[in-house]
N, C-alpha and C positions, 0 to 999 in steps of 0.2 A: 680171557674169559670173564674175569672179575668186572671188567668194564661193561660187558654185555648184561651181566646180572643186575647192574644198576641203571640200565637204560630203560626209559619208559616203553611199555609195549607198543604204544602208538608209533614211536620212532623205530622200533624193531621191525614192525610191519612195513613201514615206509621203506626202510633199508632193504627188506626182502623184495619188494616190488621194483625198486631201482636195480637190484641185482638181476631180476627177471628181465627187465627192459634192456639191460646190458648183454642179454643172451648168455649169461654165465650160469648155466645149469649146474655145473659142479659147485660153484660158489653158493648157489641157492641151496643145494642139498646140504652143504656144510652148515647152513643156518638152522638145520633141523636136528633134533635129538635122534640118537640111534633108534629109539622106539617110537618115532613119529607115526601118527596115523593120519592119512590124507583121504578125504572123502569128496567125491564128485557126484552128488545125488542125482543130477540131471544128465549124466554121461549118456551118450547115444547107446541104443541097444547094441549089444555085442562088444561094447567097450568096458573095461574095468571101471568100477565106481569106488573102489576102496583099495588102499595100499597100506601095508604095515611094514614099517622099517625104512630107514634112510636109503639103504641100498635098493630096495624095491621101488621106492619113489623116484630115485635118480634114474634107474633103468627105464622107467616110464617117460621121464621128462628130458632125458639127455639129448634126444634127437629133435625135440620140439622146434628149435631154431632152423632146422633144415626143411621143415614143412611150412611153417608160418613165420614170416619176417615181420615181427612187431616193431613198428617204427616209432610209436609214441603212445603215451597214456594221456588222452585228451582230458579225461576227468579223473580226479583222485581225491576222495574224501575219506579221512580216517577218523574213527570214533573210538574213544575209550568206553569201557562199560563199568558196571558195578563190580565186576570181578577184575581185580587189578592185574590178572594174568591174561586177560582176553581183550582183543581189539577187533574192530570190524572195519573193513575197507569196502567202499562203494567206488568202483573204478571201471574204466573202459580202455580198450586198446584199439589202435588203428594200425593196420598193416596190410600185407599182401600174402596170399597163399602162393607159395613158390612154385608148386607143380602146375598150376593152371592160370596164374596171374589175377585171380579174382580178388577183389577187395576183402579184407577181413576186418570187420567192425563188430566188436563184442563188448557187452556190459557184464560186469560181474558183481556179486556180493560175496565177500569172503570173510569168514569168521576164523580167527587164529588164536590159539592158546599157547602160551610160552611157559617154560620152566627153565630157570637159570639162564635166561637169555636166548634159549633155543626153542624152535617151534616143536610143540608136542602134538598138536592137533590142528589140521588145516582142512577147512570145509569150504568148498567153493560152489556157488550156484551161477549158472549161465544157461543160455538158450541153445539146446542141442539142435533145434531145427535150423537156426541161423548158422551154426557150425557146419552142419551137413550140407546146407546150400552153398556155403562158401567153398567147402572142400570139393564138391562134385559139380557145382553149377546148376543143379536141379532147382525146381521151384518147390514151394511148400505143398502144392497140390498134387505133385507126382507121387 
């Protein structure tokens, strides 16, 4: 743990995204503090947009790899901020929706705050319309 405390937050964020790409949701949850708060402000209607606690967040994410096969992160830019505990990632994924074979291409902006090397706040912005289209095959106009 001491090693994590001394790791720059930009590297901690990079490590978390690499863990995500490896489809290691248990490992990703282990990078979070027990009291982590995760927010997805643009979550589709009917989907939760806030999770409190590592267990709740893991319960939400654990099956993600069985729905979407993320194959790569075509873009990844990580920025430090004026707050030494916060980093921002501008990234995208490329993959396939397992249930219907549709391509899954999504861009994200993620704001992450760390304490003692662990994620305490995770806020992610993405396009819910593109997500719903990939998941269902419908068009934006429907």
